[in-house]
Structures are given as C-alpha cells and as structure tokens.
ROSETI-377099 format. One record per residue (C-alpha): x, y, z; residue in three letters; residue number from 1. Coordinates in pm, 1 decimal. Each point is the difference from the previous one (the first is absolute). Layout:
NODE       c1       c2       c3 code pos
NODE        X        Y        Z  ALA NUM
...
//
This chain:
NODE       c1       c2       c3 code pos
NODE  -4898.7   4774.4    416.2  UNK   1
NODE   -130.5   -321.4   -111.5  UNK   2
NODE     89.9     88.3   -362.2  UNK   3
NODE    368.7     63.8     95.4  UNK   4
NODE     28.8   -331.6    193.7  UNK   5
NODE   -163.5   -183.9   -288.5  UNK   6
NODE    242.1    162.6   -247.8  UNK   7
NODE    289.9    -92.8    218.5  UNK   8
NODE   -116.9   -358.7     27.7  UNK   9
NODE    -64.6    -14.9   -375.4  UNK  10
NODE    354.5    126.2    -74.2  UNK  11
NODE    154.9   -229.7    254.5  UNK  12
NODE   -175.9   -291.8   -171.1  UNK  13
NODE    115.4    105.6   -352.6  UNK  14
NODE    365.8     60.9    108.0  UNK  15
NODE     10.8   -336.3    186.2  UNK  16
NODE   -135.0   -174.0   -309.3  UNK  17
NODE    270.3    157.4   -214.8  UNK  18
NODE    275.3    -91.8    238.6  UNK  19
NODE   -110.7   -362.7     23.6  UNK  20
NODE    -23.2    -40.0   -373.3  UNK  21
NODE    354.3    141.8    -55.1  UNK  22
NODE    151.9   -214.4    271.3  UNK  23
NODE     -5.6   -317.9   -204.9  UNK  24
NODE    311.1   -212.6     46.9  UNK  25
NODE    179.9    -27.9   -326.9  UNK  26
NODE    150.0   -338.2    -66.8  UNK  27
NODE    291.1    -13.7   -238.6  UNK  28
NODE    -41.6   -272.9   -246.7  UNK  29
NODE    313.3   -184.4    -60.2  UNK  30
NODE     91.3    -78.6   -355.1  UNK  31
NODE    191.0   -315.7    108.7  UNK  32
NODE   -198.0   -312.1     29.3  UNK  33
NODE    -32.2   -152.4    342.2  UNK  34
NODE    252.0   -290.5     36.3  UNK  35
NODE   -155.8   -330.6    -34.1  UNK  36
NODE     35.6   -254.9    279.2  UNK  37
NODE    169.4   -307.8   -138.2  UNK  38
NODE   -151.9   -335.2     41.7  UNK  39
NODE    202.7   -292.5    145.3  UNK  40
NODE     68.3   -143.4   -340.6  UNK  41
NODE    122.9    345.8   -124.4  UNK  42
NODE    225.8     46.7    293.6  UNK  43
NODE    146.0   -347.0    -50.9  UNK  44
NODE     44.0     80.0   -364.9  UNK  45
NODE    182.4    327.8     80.7  UNK  46
NODE    229.6   -175.4    259.1  UNK  47
NODE     95.5   -271.3   -253.3  UNK  48
NODE     70.4    275.6   -245.3  UNK  49
NODE    230.5    183.2    254.0  UNK  50
NODE    173.4   -328.7     99.3  UNK  51
NODE    101.4    -37.1   -371.3  UNK  52
NODE    197.7    337.0     21.5  UNK  53
NODE    370.3      5.4     96.6  UNK  54
NODE    -85.7    135.2    349.2  UNK  55
NODE   -257.2   -272.3     49.2  UNK  56
NODE    246.8   -275.2   -107.5  UNK  57
NODE    262.4    138.0    223.6  UNK  58
NODE   -242.6     -1.6    302.0  UNK  59
NODE   -115.5   -356.7    -82.2  UNK  60
NODE    370.2   -112.8    -20.0  UNK  61
NODE     78.2    169.1    333.1  UNK  62
NODE   -307.0   -172.4    167.4  UNK  63
NODE    136.1   -337.1   -112.7  UNK  64
NODE    350.8     64.0    120.2  UNK  65
NODE    120.6   -110.9    344.8  UNK  66
NODE     27.7    368.0    109.3  UNK  67
NODE   -351.5     72.9   -114.7  UNK  68
NODE   -148.5   -315.0    169.3  UNK  69
NODE    172.1    105.2    333.8  UNK  70
NODE   -148.8    353.2    -26.6  UNK  71
NODE   -332.4   -143.8    -86.6  UNK  72
NODE     -3.1   -245.7    282.6  UNK  73
NODE    107.2    272.1    244.4  UNK  74
NODE   -290.1    219.1   -118.1  UNK  75
NODE   -242.7   -286.8     36.2  UNK  76
NODE    107.0    -49.1    366.7  UNK  77
NODE   -143.9    328.9    108.1  UNK  78
NODE   -275.7     51.7   -243.9  UNK  79
NODE   -266.6   -114.3    254.7  UNK  80
NODE    133.0    259.2    252.4  UNK  81
NODE     -8.6    259.7   -264.9  UNK  82
NODE   -356.2    -79.5   -124.6  UNK  83
NODE   -129.7     24.9    350.8  UNK  84
NODE    206.2    303.0     95.4  UNK  85
NODE    129.8   -201.1    300.4  UNK  86
NODE    300.2     70.1    216.5  UNK  87
NODE    337.3   -145.5   -111.5  UNK  88
NODE    308.6      3.8    218.1  UNK  89
NODE    301.7    107.1   -179.7  UNK  90
NODE    361.8     41.8     86.8  UNK  91
NODE    197.2    282.7   -169.6  UNK  92
NODE    321.1   -143.0   -191.2  UNK  93
NODE    103.4    289.1   -183.5  UNK  94
NODE    -80.9    369.9     13.0  UNK  95
NODE     45.0     57.0   -374.3  UNK  96
NODE   -137.1   -155.5   -312.7  UNK  97
NODE    188.6   -207.0   -261.8  UNK  98
NODE    221.8    200.2   -227.4  UNK  99
NODE   -186.7    154.5   -296.9  UNK 100
NODE   -341.5     -4.1    169.1  UNK 101
NODE   -259.1    253.0   -108.3  UNK 102
NODE   -254.9    -79.7    270.5  UNK 103
NODE     29.7    314.9    217.6  UNK 104
NODE     61.0    -22.0    358.9  UNK 105
NODE     31.0   -357.3    133.8  UNK 106
NODE    212.3   -266.0    177.8  UNK 107
NODE     54.3   -368.6      4.8  UNK 108
NODE   -164.2   -237.8    264.1  UNK 109
NODE    -37.9   -344.7     82.0  UNK 110
NODE   -347.4   -151.1     44.4  UNK 111
NODE    -53.0   -360.8     69.5  UNK 112
NODE    349.1    -97.2    -91.3  UNK 113
NODE     -8.7    173.1   -343.7  UNK 114
NODE    122.3    335.7   -103.7  UNK 115
NODE   -219.9    277.3   -142.6  UNK 116
NODE     43.4    353.3   -120.3  UNK 117
NODE   -224.4    239.5    204.9  UNK 118
NODE    -95.2    279.2   -214.7  UNK 119
NODE   -158.2    318.5    163.0  UNK 120
NODE    -32.1    218.1   -312.2  UNK 121
NODE    154.3    316.9   -130.2  UNK 122
NODE    147.6    219.2    252.5  UNK 123
NODE   -134.4    347.6    -14.2  UNK 124
NODE    -32.1    115.4    358.9  UNK 125
NODE    104.4    -95.1    363.4  UNK 126
NODE   -253.3   -289.4      4.0  UNK 127
NODE    274.7   -260.9     20.9  UNK 128
NODE    194.5    170.7    284.2  UNK 129
NODE    -89.9   -245.6    269.2  UNK 130
NODE     77.3   -288.9   -245.8  UNK 131
NODE    351.6    139.6    -34.4  UNK 132
NODE     46.9    -71.1    375.1  UNK 133
NODE    -15.7   -378.7    -69.2  UNK 134
NODE    322.8   -209.1     31.2  UNK 135
NODE    106.8   -325.8   -135.8  UNK 136
NODE   -158.8   -300.8    194.1  UNK 137
NODE   -293.6    229.4    128.4  UNK 138
NODE   -327.6   -201.3     23.5  UNK 139
NODE   -296.1    178.2   -147.5  UNK 140
NODE   -365.1    -89.0    -80.5  UNK 141
NODE   -114.9     90.0   -344.3  UNK 142
NODE   -314.2     -9.3   -198.2  UNK 143
NODE    -30.1     19.6   -381.4  UNK 144
NODE   -264.1     -4.1   -262.3  UNK 145
NODE    228.5   -121.8   -282.4  UNK 146
NODE    292.2   -233.2    -73.8  UNK 147
NODE    155.7     19.8   -355.2  UNK 148
NODE    311.6   -111.4   -186.6  UNK 149
NODE    214.4    108.8   -291.0  UNK 150
NODE    265.9   -188.7   -187.0  UNK 151
NODE    245.1    285.1     84.3  UNK 152
NODE    -16.6    -94.0    379.2  UNK 153
NODE     97.0   -316.0    177.7  UNK 154
NODE   -260.1     46.3    271.1  UNK 155
NODE   -368.8     72.4      4.9  UNK 156
NODE   -108.5    352.3     53.6  UNK 157
NODE   -241.0     74.5    295.4  UNK 158
NODE   -168.7    335.1    -17.3  UNK 159
NODE    -29.7     80.8    367.0  UNK 160
NODE   -304.7    194.3    125.9  UNK 161
NODE     60.0    -31.0    390.6  UNK 162
NODE    304.5    -51.6    219.2  UNK 163
NODE      3.8    -48.5    378.8  UNK 164
NODE    297.8    -33.9    231.4  UNK 165
NODE    -24.5    -82.4    366.7  UNK 166
NODE   -383.8     62.0    -14.6  UNK 167
NODE     41.4    347.2   -135.2  UNK 168
NODE   -104.7     97.2   -354.6  UNK 169
NODE    296.8    145.4   -181.1  UNK 170
NODE   -143.7      5.2   -360.2  UNK 171
NODE   -344.8      4.2   -149.1  UNK 172
NODE    -57.0     82.1   -363.8  UNK 173
NODE   -216.8    283.6    -70.8  UNK 174
NODE   -337.7    -98.1   -128.4  UNK 175
NODE    -79.5    103.6   -355.2  UNK 176
NODE   -217.6    297.5    -48.8  UNK 177
NODE   -216.7   -137.0   -277.8  UNK 178
NODE   -135.5   -263.3    237.4  UNK 179
NODE    141.4   -298.8   -180.1  UNK 180
//
C-alpha cells in the first residue's frame, strides 16, 4: 500500500512540474519601437513646424481676428470652472447646433452672459432622452472637463459631462471602461 501511495505522489509531482513549466506566459515582442516621449524643446519645435503649415497659419489668423478673440475670451471665462469640474448655471438658448455642425448631439446655452455650444457626444442610444425634454429658457446646472474652440464655430465648445435640472440629474456621461 505504501508503494502505491508513493508512486501516486511521485507521479503527481512529475505531472505538476510538467504543467507549471508549460504554463509560461508568452509575451509577443513588438517589432515597432516604443514611441519616444518628446522633451519640451522637441514639442515646441514640432508645434512651430505645424504652425508653419497652411492649417497652422489659418488657426493663427483666426486667433488674431475679432471673432477668434471673442471665442478665446469666452472660453477663458469658464476655464476655472472647467478645470475644477465645478457647477455652472446655464440657460438653454437654442435646442439645435449651428448649421453644418459635426459635434453630435448638442444645444446652445448662455453661461455668464456669453453663449456656448454644449456638446454631449455622438448619439447612439437613448442616453439623451431626458435632455430632449429641455426647452428654450430652461435653467440647468452643468459640469464639464473640457472647453475647446474651432475656427469653424463662432462659440466655444463645452463638452458636457453632467446636467442637472431642478435638483434632478438628467444626464451623466458614461465613465470610460479603460479607467482613464
């Protein structure tokens, strides 16, 4: 009997050893070199190089124009609220975006006596159903993590992450699945 138990234990050890040696994780080696992080000087050089392109020149001209200065000033007014993800009171001024917009679902709103495009993203489900119940002159509370601008638009673009009306949350953007 002892010999049988000894043989079983020995075979168990041998089989376990073979299983563990074959369970090595295989890492695929990428043939592409890892992207290098650019230094501040390299980033500045790349930016200057881009600013010399036709698109860069157009952007600089727009930023110096009266329309561009107005948009940049409006964006600067709410930048502190955006950087702290703070509440901003907005009044809906239009339920549609300017003609030719490619921002997905959105609307126009007034915040602190300036007008902004509120962009909620690409519409692919019923997640904007409660936002559709908004009317012109409705007061809402919004939060955002980003404000941007483009020469194509006469107003800064606020990417809205949170909307509240009368103390009730009517929109909250879905958190990203990758954790970023």
